[in-house]
C-alpha positions in Angstrom: -3.3 15.0 31.6 -1.5 12.9 28.9 -0.1 9.6 30.2 2.9 10.8 28.0 4.5 14.4 28.7 7.5 16.3 27.6 10.5 17.9 29.3 12.7 20.1 28.3 14.7 17.3 26.1 12.7 14.4 26.6 9.6 12.3 27.7 7.9 11.2 30.6 5.6 8.3 31.0 3.1 8.4 34.1 6.0 10.8 35.3 9.0 8.2 34.5 11.5 9.1 31.9 11.1 7.2 28.7 13.1 7.2 25.5 10.9 6.1 22.6 12.7 3.5 20.6 9.8 2.6 18.0 9.3 0.5 14.9 6.9 0.8 12.1 4.7 -1.9 11.3 1.4 -1.6 9.6 -1.5 -4.0 10.7 -3.1 -3.8 7.2 0.2 -4.8 5.6 0.4 -8.2 7.7 -1.8 -11.2 7.9 -3.6 -10.9 11.3 -2.5 -14.3 12.2 0.9 -13.3 12.4 0.6 -9.9 14.0 1.5 -11.4 17.4 4.7 -12.9 15.9 5.9 -9.7 14.5 5.1 -7.7 17.6 7.1 -10.4 19.4 10.2 -9.9 17.3 9.9 -6.3 17.7 10.3 -6.4 21.5 13.1 -8.9 21.1 15.1 -6.9 18.9 14.7 -3.8 21.7 11.9 -1.8 20.6 9.4 -0.4 23.3 6.9 0.9 20.7 5.4 0.2 17.6 3.9 2.8 15.3 1.2 2.4 12.6 -0.5 4.3 10.0 -4.5 3.9 9.9 -5.8 3.8 6.1 -9.2 5.6 5.7 -10.0 4.2 2.4 -9.6 0.6 3.5 -11.6 1.2 6.9 -14.4 3.6 5.2 -14.6 2.1 1.5 -18.3 3.4 1.2 -19.1 6.6 2.6 -22.5 5.3 4.1 -21.7 2.0 5.2 -20.3 0.8 8.9 -16.5 1.2 9.5 -14.5 -2.0 8.8 -12.8 -3.1 11.8 -12.5 -7.1 11.0 -9.6 -9.3 9.7 -6.6 -7.4 8.5 -8.3 -4.1 9.5 -8.9 -5.4 13.1 -7.2 -2.2 14.7 -8.5 -2.9 18.2 -7.4 -6.5 18.4 -3.8 -5.3 16.9 -3.7 -2.7 19.8 -4.6 -5.1 22.4 -1.8 -7.8 21.0 0.6 -5.0 21.1 -0.3 -4.3 24.9 -0.1 -8.0 25.7 3.5 -7.9 24.2 4.4 -4.9 26.3 4.8 -2.3 23.9 3.6 1.2 23.3 2.0 2.6 20.4 1.9 5.5 18.2 -0.8 6.0 16.1 -1.0 7.8 13.0 -4.6 8.3 11.7 -4.0 10.6 9.0 -6.3 11.2 7.4 -3.7 11.1 4.7 -0.9 8.7 5.3 1.1 8.4 2.2 2.8 5.1 2.8 3.0 4.1 -0.8 -0.6 3.1 -0.2 -3.3 3.6 -3.0 -4.4 7.3 -2.7 -2.5 7.8 0.3 -5.1 6.6 2.4 -7.9 8.8 1.1 -11.1 7.3 -0.1 -11.8 7.2 -4.0 -15.4 8.6 -3.3 -13.8 11.7 -1.9 -10.9 12.2 -4.1 -13.3 11.5 -7.3 -14.9 14.8 -6.7 -12.6 17.3 -8.6 -13.8 20.1 -6.6 -13.3 19.3 -3.3 -9.7 20.8 -2.0 -8.0 17.9 -0.6 -6.1 18.4 2.8 -7.5 21.6 3.5 -10.2 23.5 5.5 -12.6 23.1 2.6 -16.1 22.4 4.7 -16.6 19.3 2.2 -13.4 17.8 3.0 -13.6 18.2 7.0 -17.2 17.2 6.9 -16.1 13.8 5.6 -13.2 13.5 8.1 -15.5 14.5 10.9 -17.8 11.4 9.8 -14.9 9.2 9.8 -13.4 10.3 13.4 -16.9 9.9 14.6 -16.9 6.2 13.7 -13.0 5.7 14.1 -12.2 7.0 17.8 -14.8 5.7 20.0 -13.5 1.9 19.4 -10.0 3.0 19.7 -10.6 4.7 23.2 -10.3 2.0 25.3 -6.9 1.5 23.8 -5.2 4.8 24.7 -3.1 5.2 27.4 -5.6 7.1 29.3 -7.6 4.1 29.7 -4.9 1.7 30.5 -4.3 1.0 26.7 -0.8 0.9 24.8 -1.5 4.0 22.5 1.0 6.9 23.9 0.7 9.3 21.2 -1.4 10.4 18.1 -0.3 12.0 15.1 -2.0 15.0 13.4 -2.0 14.7 9.4 1.1 13.5 8.1 4.0 15.5 6.8 1.7 18.5 5.8 4.3 21.0 5.4 5.4 19.5 2.2 1.9 19.8 0.9 0.0 22.9 2.3 0.1 25.9 4.7 -3.8 25.6 5.7 -3.3 26.2 9.8 -7.0 26.1 9.9 -7.2 22.6 8.5 -4.5 21.4 11.1 -6.4 23.1 13.9 -9.5 21.5 13.0 -8.0 17.9 12.7 -6.0 18.9 16.4 -9.8 19.9 17.7 -11.5 17.1 16.6 -9.4 14.5 18.1 -9.5 16.4 21.3 -13.2 16.7 21.3 -13.8 12.9 20.6 -11.8 12.1 23.8 -8.4 11.5 22.5 -6.1 12.8 25.7 -3.0 11.6 24.6 0.1 13.3 23.4 -0.4 15.0 19.9 2.5 15.3 17.4 3.2 16.3 13.9 5.8 15.0 11.7 7.7 16.6 8.8 10.7 16.3 6.7 13.6 18.3 8.5 13.3 21.5 6.4 12.5 24.8 8.0 9.7 25.6 5.6 8.3 22.3 5.9 8.5 22.4 9.7 6.6 25.7 9.8 4.1 24.9 7.4 3.1 21.8 9.2 3.2 22.4 12.9 0.8 23.5 15.4 1.1 25.4 18.9 1.0 23.1 21.6 1.8 19.9 19.7 4.9 18.3 19.6 7.0 18.8 16.4 8.9 15.9 15.0 11.0 15.3 11.7 11.4 12.4 9.4 14.9 11.6 7.8 17.2 8.9 7.1 20.6 10.5 7.1 22.5 13.6 7.7 21.7 13.0 11.3 23.7 15.9 13.0 22.5 18.6 10.7 18.8 17.2 10.4 18.4 17.2 14.4 20.2 20.8 14.3 17.1 21.7 12.0 14.7 20.4 14.5 16.2 22.0 17.2 16.1 25.3 15.6 12.3 25.3 15.0 12.2 23.6 18.4 14.0 25.4 21.1 12.9 23.2 23.8 11.4 19.8 24.2 12.1 16.3 23.1 13.8 15.7 19.6 12.4 12.8 17.8 12.9 11.2 14.4 9.3 9.9 13.6 10.4 8.4 10.4 14.1 7.2 10.3 14.3 5.9 6.9 16.2 2.6 6.8 15.6 1.4 3.6 13.1 2.3 0.5 10.3 1.0 -1.6 10.4 -0.2 -5.0 8.6 0.9 -8.6 8.0 -1.6 -11.1 10.9 -1.4 -13.9 13.3 0.0 -11.4 15.9 -1.8 -9.2 15.2 -3.0 -5.9 16.4 -0.7 -3.3 18.7 -1.8 -0.4 20.8 0.2 2.2 23.8 -1.6 4.1 22.9 -2.6 7.4 26.1 -1.0 8.8 25.6 2.4 7.3 21.9 2.4 8.8 23.0 1.0 12.0 25.8 3.6 12.3 23.2 6.5 11.8 20.9 5.0 14.5 23.7 5.1 16.8 24.2 8.8 16.1 20.5 9.4 16.6 20.4 7.5 20.1 23.8 9.2 21.1 22.0 12.6 20.5 19.2 11.7 23.0 16.9 11.6 20.3 13.6 9.4 20.3 13.2 7.4 16.9 10.7 5.5 15.1 12.3 3.1 12.3 10.7 3.4 9.2 10.2 0.5 8.5 10.7 -2.1 11.2 8.5 -4.6 9.1 7.5 -3.4 5.8 4.7 -6.4 4.8 2.9 -6.5 1.7 0.7 -4.6 -0.5 -2.1 -7.3 -0.6 -4.6 -7.1 -3.4 -4.9 -3.7 -5.1 -3.7 -1.7 -2.4 -0.4 -0.1 -3.7 0.3 3.1 -4.1 2.1 5.4 -6.9 4.4 8.1 -7.5 3.6 10.7 -10.0 6.6 13.5 -10.7 7.8 13.2 -14.1 5.6 10.1 -15.0 3.7 7.8 -13.4 5.4 5.2 -11.4 3.5 2.6 -9.4 4.6 0.7 -6.4 5.3 -3.3 -6.6 3.3 -5.7 -4.3 6.4 -6.0 -1.9 6.7 -3.5 0.8 9.8 -5.4 2.3 11.6 -1.9 2.5 14.9 -3.9 2.9 13.8 -3.6 6.8 15.3 -5.2 9.6 12.0 -7.8 9.7 11.9 -9.0 6.1 8.6 -9.3 4.4 8.0 -12.7 5.3 9.1 -11.8 9.1 12.7 -13.3 9.2 15.2 -11.3 11.1 17.6 -9.9 8.7 21.4 -8.0 8.5 19.6 -5.0 9.9 17.8 -6.6 12.8 20.8 -8.1 14.1 23.0 -4.6 13.8 20.2 -2.7 15.3 19.8 -4.7 18.2 23.6 -4.5 19.0 23.2 -0.5 18.8 20.0 -0.3 20.8 21.7 -2.5 23.5 24.2 0.4 23.9 21.3 2.9 24.8 18.7 0.8 26.4 17.9 -2.8 27.7 17.2 -5.7 25.4 15.6 -8.3 26.3 17.7 -11.3 27.6 16.2 -13.9 24.8 17.6 -15.3 21.5 17.1 -13.5 18.5 14.5 -15.3 16.8 15.2 -18.0 13.9 13.7 -17.9 10.4 10.5 -19.5 10.2 9.8 -22.7 8.7 9.3 -22.6 4.9 7.1 -24.6 2.8 9.1 -27.6 0.7 9.6 -26.4 -3.1 6.2 -27.3 -4.8 5.4 -27.3 -8.3 1.4 -26.2 -9.4 0.4 -27.2 -12.7 -2.5 -24.7 -13.8 -4.4 -27.1 -15.8 -7.6 -25.2 -16.0 -8.5 -22.2 -17.9 -11.3 -19.6 -18.7 -11.0 -16.6 -20.9 -11.3 -13.2 -19.2 -12.9 -10.9 -21.7 -16.2 -13.2 -21.8 -16.1 -13.5 -18.2 -15.7 -9.3 -17.7 -18.4 -8.8 -20.6 -20.5 -11.1 -18.7 -20.9 -9.7 -15.0 -23.6 -7.6 -14.2 -23.2 -4.0 -13.7 -22.3 -3.0 -17.4 -23.2 0.8 -18.1 -24.0 2.2 -21.7 -22.4 5.6 -22.4 -21.9 7.6 -25.5 -18.1 8.1 -24.3 -16.0 6.1 -22.2 -16.8 6.4 -18.3 -13.7 6.7 -15.8 -13.5 4.4 -13.1 -14.8 7.3 -10.8 -17.9 7.5 -13.0 -18.5 4.1 -12.5 -17.7 4.1 -9.0 -15.1 1.6 -9.4 -12.3 1.8 -6.7 -9.7 -0.8 -8.1 -9.2 -3.6 -10.4 -10.3 -3.3 -14.1 -12.8 -1.9 -16.8 -13.6 -3.5 -19.9 -14.7 -1.0 -22.3 -16.5 -2.2 -25.3 -17.6 -0.8 -28.8 -17.6 -1.4 -32.6 -15.2 -0.1 -35.0 -17.1 1.8 -38.0 -14.9 1.0 -40.9 -12.3 -1.7 -41.9 -8.6 -1.2 -42.7 -5.5 0.4 -41.0 -5.6 3.5 -38.8 -5.0 5.2 -35.8 -6.8 4.4 -32.7 -6.5 7.9 -30.6 -6.9 8.0 -27.1 -7.6 11.7 -26.1 -6.4 12.4 -22.7 -4.5 9.0 -22.6 -5.1 6.1 -20.2 -5.1 5.3 -16.7 -3.2 3.4 -16.1 -2.5 0.8 -18.6 -4.6 -0.6 -21.5 -4.5 -3.5 -23.6 -6.3 -3.3 -26.9 -8.3 -6.0 -28.6 -10.1 -6.1 -32.1 -12.4 -8.8 -32.7 -10.7 -10.7 -29.7 -7.0 -10.4 -31.0 -4.6 -8.3 -29.4 -3.7 -5.1 -30.9 -1.3 -3.5 -28.6 -0.9 -1.8 -25.2 -0.8 1.8 -23.9 0.7 2.9 -20.7 0.2 6.0 -18.8 3.8 5.9 -17.4 4.9 6.2 -21.1 2.5 9.2 -22.2 1.3 6.9 -24.6 -2.1 7.9 -26.2 -2.5 6.5 -29.8 -1.8 2.9 -31.3 -2.0 1.5 -35.1 -4.5 -1.0 -35.4 -5.9 -2.8 -38.5 -9.9 -3.5 -38.6 -10.6 -6.5 -40.2 -14.2 -5.8 -40.9 -16.8 -2.9 -40.4 -18.2 -3.7 -37.3 -15.3 -5.2 -35.6 -15.4 -5.3 -32.0 -12.9 -3.4 -30.2 -12.1 -4.1 -26.6 -10.0 -2.0 -24.0 -9.3 -3.4 -20.9 -7.7 -0.8 -18.6 -6.1 -2.0 -15.3 -5.8 0.5 -12.3 -2.0 0.1 -11.2 -2.4 2.2 -7.9 -3.5 5.5 -7.0 -1.1 8.3 -6.6 -0.1 8.3 -2.8 1.8 11.7 -2.6 1.6 15.4 -3.8 -0.8 17.3 -6.0 -2.0 14.2 -8.5 -3.9 12.3 -5.6 -7.0 11.3 -7.1 -6.1 11.4 -10.6 -8.8 9.6 -12.7 -8.5 6.0 -14.0 -9.9 4.5 -17.2 -10.0 5.9 -20.3 -9.9 9.6 -20.0 -11.5 11.0 -22.9 -12.9 10.5 -26.3 -11.5 7.7 -28.5 -11.2 8.1 -32.1 -10.4 5.6 -35.2 -8.9 7.2 -38.5 -10.3 10.3 -37.3 -13.6 9.5 -36.3 -15.1 9.6 -32.8 -16.0 6.0 -31.5 -19.7 6.3 -29.9 -21.8 3.8 -28.0 -19.6 2.2 -25.4 -20.2 -0.8 -22.9 -18.3 -0.1 -20.0 -17.7 -3.2 -17.7 -16.5 -2.7 -13.9 -14.4 -5.8 -12.9 -13.7 -5.4 -9.1 -12.5 -9.0 -8.7 -13.2 -8.6 -5.1 -14.1 -12.4 -5.1 -13.1 -13.7 -8.5 -15.3 -16.8 -9.3 -14.3 -17.6 -12.9 -16.0 -20.9 -14.4 -12.6 -23.3 -14.0 -14.0 -26.5 -13.4 -13.4 -28.0 -16.9 -10.0 -28.9 -17.8 -8.4 -27.1 -20.4 -8.5 -28.2 -23.9 -7.9 -25.6 -26.1 -5.3 -22.9 -25.6 -6.3 -19.3 -27.2 -4.8 -16.3 -27.2 -5.8 -13.0 -24.7 -6.1 -12.7 -20.8 -7.3 -15.6 -19.0 -8.1 -17.2 -15.2 -5.8 -20.0 -14.6 -6.1 -22.7 -11.9 -4.2 -25.6 -10.6 -4.4 -27.6 -7.3 -1.8 -28.4 -4.9 -1.3 -30.4 -1.8 0.4 -29.1 1.5 1.1 -31.2 4.4 1.9 -28.7 7.0 1.0 -25.1 6.3 4.3 -22.9 6.4 5.3 -19.6 4.6 6.2 -19.7 0.8 7.0 -17.5 -2.1 5.4 -18.0 -5.5 7.8 -17.5 -8.4 6.0 -17.4 -11.8 8.6 -18.0 -14.7 7.2 -17.9 -18.1 4.2 -15.8 -16.9 3.8 -12.0 -18.0 1.6 -10.0 -15.8 -1.6 -10.3 -13.9 -2.8 -11.3 -10.4 -2.5 -14.2 -8.1 -4.9 -15.8 -5.3 -4.2 -18.8 -3.4 -7.4 -20.2 -1.5 -9.1 -17.0 -2.3 -6.6 -14.9 -0.7 -5.4 -12.0 -3.2 -1.7 -12.1 -2.9 -1.5 -8.9 -5.3 0.1 -8.1 -8.4 3.0 -9.6 -10.5 4.7 -8.5 -13.6 7.9 -9.8 -15.5 8.9 -6.3 -15.8 10.5 -6.8 -12.1 12.3 -6.0 -10.1 9.9 -8.3 -8.0 10.1 -11.9 -9.0 8.3 -13.7 -6.2 4.8 -12.8 -4.4 4.8 -13.7 -0.5 2.6 -16.4 0.5 1.7 -16.0 4.4 1.6 -19.5 5.9 -1.9 -18.8 7.3 -3.1 -18.5 3.9 -2.3 -22.1 3.1 -4.3 -25.1 4.6 -3.6 -28.9 4.9 -4.7 -31.1 2.0 -5.8 -29.4 -1.3 -5.1 -25.9 -2.2 -6.3 -23.6 -4.9 -4.1 -21.2 -7.1 -5.7 -19.1 -9.5 -3.7 -16.8 -11.7 -5.2 -13.9 -13.7 -2.8 -13.7 -16.7 -3.5 -10.8 -18.9 -1.0 -11.8 -21.7 0.3 -15.5 -21.8 2.8 -18.0 -20.3 5.3 -20.1 -22.4 4.2 -23.1 -20.0 1.6 -24.1 -17.6 3.5 -24.5 -14.1 4.0 -22.1 -11.2 6.5 -22.7 -8.3 6.1 -22.3 -4.5 9.7 -21.8 -3.2 11.5 -21.3 -0.1 13.3 -18.1 -1.1 12.2 -14.5 -1.8 13.3 -12.8 -5.1 12.9 -9.2 -4.8 15.0 -8.3 -8.0 18.0 -6.9 -9.2 19.7 -4.2 -7.1 21.3 -0.9 -8.6 25.2 -1.3 -8.4 
């Protein structure tokens, strides 16, 4: 029997009434040395539970390799810390998670097969899930409530009613969890829409809703579908995520707090999405694709009660006051903002051109026509495509099928233009200075679609390429993963040249603390500090700074490396004590 059970209108935990007041915090978006701090702040806001997704593609990047459960992916350690803080856990293992995460958490080695019907009872899909659960569940069983652990409930799939109607698939997942020893309460979640709730629910599995406003009508819709049992909003949206080139989203704290009060006054349980958003470090951000491709920014601040840097914001205080009207709140002071690094300027005085670096990496593949990222087994990062132009003169360079997601074109090393998937661009006028001129096309994977039918959309050059109407043949395809970039940056910069390049600077730190990396004058690229991949920057905005977790820094000398894809107006970066997530829509 599960530790958490339901009554006609609520929950019992070990036979005692429990109102779940939870907040979402994804361990994989927070530096592991900061997990304990964030969990403590969750308890101090009045939460008794935290919720997290589990990203399949991060834990199993190789179908034949071991499950990754260390560092920022050490889920067992995270669960142990939650228990030590006295918090329960809602676990949402997918397999699909959405979460504005690359590919919605589905591994690229799976989504690259166009014949597999994703999120369905297609045996090729469910067999892969079974192998994943065989590896994932055993190390988590000691952390289930049945074994004295903090996990009191486990979700089956994720908002499936918005995607499909394959009841056999949902039943396969439910049975798969039970057969592997998961005894805890199982639940589904769907948007508060009758059709979604019907398609996404299962018999003998708690139905919950997702919504951020219209509390009374949303709860009424949920109650109409669930005549008896606890009402729960599994995702109470109190902010939103950002796309590159769009405004930064915020929600008024008083407005969100009033809706939280309505939820709790109605007797419902709640999971605040997000309590603490964190960061899409590295290449982990997702993308949406409705009318156009729209990649998500590096920050996942979400305008949450706890900011990206872990500091309490206006919602933290407002929500704490609301929760105190309905449940006990610890009689301890609200945490103060964490110390920040003093403002520091970094001179990036060493440089190495990127295209020769990329062309010199092992693993290049020769092909008659360009290969996609999937063809090359490339999960993220970049691919450099190289061939020669058969004639001189001006002409149209046409990319059949377009690019995924952003392509920079160079002729004999000189920048010739940019094509972007989100702008549906497929052609570019270029000038070939000679017969046999070298054509380089550097394609950037900007994030896998995380929602809807376009999950698994290919990346790279998506078809044949022609110049002056003639197909270009004989391509060298160079994958550039940048998992651990080691560019030749030892020599001091002497000559400035055009084109993408690595830039390196060294700066001193007396006492490590959180900071924000500001890059005025720089255009677009990636940033690392001491080998830790902070993520993508882009002057298109809205995000203007990258969060630097204090544990990334060390006393003494620290290394900053930028991969700048275009160019900069200066040679300096700045570590500041204030974030800048961009402009807000009036």
